[in-house]
C-alpha positions in Angstrom: 0.9 -24.3 26.1 3.6 -25.2 23.1 2.0 -22.5 20.3 5.3 -20.8 20.5 7.9 -22.6 22.6 11.5 -21.6 23.2 10.8 -18.1 20.9 12.4 -15.0 22.1 9.9 -12.4 21.8 10.2 -8.5 22.7 7.4 -6.7 23.3 7.6 -2.6 23.0 5.0 -0.9 25.2 3.8 -4.5 27.1 3.7 -2.9 31.1 -0.2 -2.3 30.3 -2.9 -3.4 28.4 -2.6 -5.2 25.2 0.9 -5.6 25.7 0.4 -6.6 29.2 -1.7 -9.0 27.8 0.1 -10.3 24.8 3.4 -10.7 26.8 1.4 -13.2 29.1 -0.2 -14.9 26.4 3.7 -15.5 24.8 4.6 -16.9 27.8 1.8 -19.1 28.6 2.5 -20.9 25.1 6.2 -20.9 25.7 8.1 -18.1 24.3 11.0 -16.3 27.1 9.5 -13.0 26.4 11.3 -9.2 27.3 8.8 -6.5 28.3 10.1 -3.4 27.2 8.3 0.0 28.6 8.8 3.6 29.9 7.1 2.3 32.8 9.1 0.9 34.8 7.5 -0.6 37.8 4.8 -2.3 35.9 6.6 -4.0 33.6 9.3 -5.3 35.5 6.2 -6.7 38.1 4.4 -8.5 35.4 8.5 -9.6 34.5 8.4 -11.4 37.6 5.4 -12.7 37.0 5.8 -13.9 33.4 9.0 -15.6 34.0 10.7 -12.5 31.4 12.6 -10.1 32.3 12.2 -7.0 32.1 14.1 -3.2 29.9 13.3 0.0 30.2 13.1 0.9 27.0 11.8 4.1 24.7 10.9 3.4 21.4 11.5 6.7 20.1 15.6 7.0 20.7 17.2 4.5 18.6 19.7 4.4 20.8 18.0 3.3 22.8 16.6 1.1 20.8 20.1 -1.0 19.1 21.3 -1.1 22.7 18.0 -3.5 23.9 16.9 -4.9 21.0 21.1 -6.4 21.4 20.6 -7.1 25.1 17.7 -9.9 25.2 19.9 -11.1 22.0 22.9 -11.1 24.8 20.6 -12.6 27.3 18.8 -15.8 25.7 21.6 -15.7 22.7 18.7 -15.0 19.2 15.8 -13.1 18.5 13.2 -15.0 16.6 10.1 -11.8 16.9 9.4 -8.5 17.7 5.9 -6.9 18.1 5.7 -3.5 18.2 3.2 -1.9 20.1 4.4 0.9 22.1 2.3 3.7 21.3 0.2 7.0 22.6 -3.4 8.7 21.2 -1.4 12.0 21.2 -3.4 15.8 21.2 -7.6 15.2 20.0 -7.9 19.0 18.5 -9.1 19.5 15.0 -6.0 19.6 12.8 -5.1 23.7 12.1 -5.0 24.0 15.9 -2.1 20.7 16.2 1.0 22.3 16.9 4.1 20.5 15.4 5.3 19.9 18.6 2.1 18.1 19.2 2.6 16.0 15.7 5.8 15.3 16.1 5.9 13.4 19.9 2.9 11.2 18.7 5.3 10.6 15.1 8.4 9.6 16.3 6.6 6.9 19.4 4.5 5.4 17.0 6.2 5.8 13.9 9.4 5.9 13.9 9.6 3.7 17.0 8.1 1.1 14.7 10.9 2.0 12.6 14.0 2.2 15.1 12.5 -1.8 16.9 12.4 -3.2 13.0 15.5 -1.8 11.7 17.6 -3.4 15.1 15.6 -6.6 15.3 15.8 -7.5 11.2 19.7 -8.3 11.1 19.0 -10.7 14.4 16.1 -11.9 12.6 18.0 -12.7 9.8 20.9 -14.3 12.2 18.1 -16.5 13.9 17.1 -17.7 10.3 13.3 -15.8 9.9 11.5 -14.9 12.4 8.5 -12.2 12.4 7.6 -8.5 13.1 4.2 -8.0 14.1 3.2 -4.4 14.4 0.4 -2.7 16.5 -1.8 -1.0 13.9 -5.3 0.5 14.6 -8.5 -0.3 12.9 -8.1 3.6 12.4 -5.2 2.0 10.5 -7.8 1.5 7.7 -11.1 3.6 8.6 -10.3 7.0 10.3 -13.4 9.6 11.8 -13.2 13.4 13.2 -10.7 13.1 15.8 -7.2 12.8 17.0 -5.4 12.7 13.2 -1.8 12.7 14.6 -2.9 9.2 15.8 -4.8 8.7 12.7 -2.1 9.3 10.4 0.7 7.3 12.1 -1.9 4.2 12.4 -2.3 4.3 8.8 1.7 4.8 8.7 2.0 1.6 10.1 -0.2 -0.5 8.0 1.7 0.6 4.6 5.0 -0.3 6.7 4.2 -3.6 7.7 3.2 -4.5 3.5 6.4 -3.1 2.8 8.3 -4.6 5.1 6.8 -7.7 4.1 8.1 -7.8 0.9 11.5 -6.5 1.2 12.4 -9.4 3.9 9.8 -12.2 2.5 13.4 -13.6 0.5 14.3 -13.8 4.4 11.8 -15.8 5.6 11.1 -12.8 7.6 7.4 -12.2 8.0 5.4 -9.1 8.7 2.1 -7.8 9.4 -0.5 -5.6 11.0 -2.8 -6.2 13.9 -5.8 -4.2 13.6 -7.8 -3.4 17.2 -11.4 -1.8 16.9 -11.4 -0.5 20.4 -10.0 -2.6 23.7 -10.5 -1.8 27.0 -7.4 -0.5 28.3 -5.8 2.1 30.0 -5.7 3.8 26.8 -8.9 3.9 25.8 -10.0 4.9 29.9 -7.7 7.8 29.1 -8.5 8.6 25.8 -12.5 9.1 27.0 -11.7 10.8 30.2 -10.1 13.5 28.8 -12.9 14.2 26.4 -15.5 14.8 29.9 -17.1 11.8 29.7 -17.7 9.0 32.7 -16.4 5.8 32.5 -19.7 4.0 32.4 -21.7 6.5 29.7 -18.5 6.5 27.4 -17.8 2.5 27.8 -21.8 2.4 26.7 -21.2 3.9 23.8 -18.0 2.5 23.0 -19.8 -0.7 22.9 -22.5 1.2 20.2 -20.0 1.4 17.8 -19.3 -2.8 17.6 -21.8 -4.4 15.8 -20.5 -7.6 18.2 -21.8 -4.6 20.7 -18.8 -4.2 22.9 -15.5 -3.2 23.0 -12.4 -5.8 22.8 -10.6 -6.9 26.0 -6.6 -7.6 25.4 -6.8 -11.3 25.4 -8.8 -10.4 22.1 -5.7 -8.5 21.1 -3.2 -10.7 22.5 -4.2 -14.5 21.2 -4.1 -13.0 17.4 -0.8 -11.3 18.3 0.3 -15.6 19.8 -0.8 -16.5 16.3 1.4 -14.0 13.9 4.3 -14.7 15.7 4.3 -18.5 16.1 4.6 -21.0 13.5 0.9 -21.0 12.6 1.1 -18.1 9.9 4.3 -19.4 8.8 2.5 -18.8 4.9 0.7 -15.3 6.5 2.7 -12.5 5.9 2.3 -7.8 4.5 -1.3 -8.8 5.6 -4.1 -7.3 8.2 -5.0 -9.2 11.0 -8.7 -7.1 12.4 -10.0 -7.7 15.0 -12.3 -5.2 15.5 -16.2 -6.5 16.8 -16.9 -5.5 13.5 -16.7 -1.6 13.4 -14.8 -1.7 9.6 -17.7 -3.8 8.3 -20.0 -0.5 8.5 
C-alpha cells in the first residue's frame, strides 16, 4: 500500500482505460494523483473516487500543459513523476490516402503531447531532486502492422524520445522509460474494432489469438508496470522498454 507513498504524480489521459487504472493503482499505493484528461466528467468522477484532483488538459496545447503542471505543483508543492499516457489512434487508412491534417492530429497528441509534458515537468522534477517520466508507447513502437500509419509512427517516436531524454536527464536523477502494451481491452481498442466493422466478440477473439498467452490484456496489467517505474523500486532503471504484451512481440 506504500510503494509510491507521498509522491505527486501527474497522469495524462487519466480518465479511461490504462490511464484510469494507473491513477487508481497509484492512489492505492499512496500517491497524490493529478488526473488530467479532455474528458471532464469522467476525470472528475475518478479524481473524487481516489482522493486525487482533476485538471482538464489537452496535451497538444503547450500553454495549457504548462498551466496545468504549474497548478499541480501549486496544489501539492512538488512533482515527483509524470505519466505521459494520453494518446489517440487516428485514421486507419493506407499511407497514400492519409491527409496532412489526419497525420498532424495524431502527432500533435501522441508526440508533441509527450514533448510538451516532459518539457514542463522537468524543471519541477529537477527541483524535487529527481523523479520519473513514464511514456506510454505501444508494441507498435517496436514492431509494426499494415494499418494506422500515423499511430505507428508516433509510438516509434515516443520510444526513441524516451531513450534520448533518459540520457539527457540522468545527471539530474530523472529516469525516463517507455511502456509498450500489447492489445489491452480499453475503449480505444473497442473503438478500433468497431471502425474495422467487427462485432465485439468476434474482434476480441481475433485479438486474443494474436497473443501467445491466448488473450488480450487488462488495464491493470499495464498500470502495475507503471507503478513500478514511478516507484523507487526502479531506481536503477532508465531508458528501458517495459514490454507488457502477452508475448506479442516474441513472434
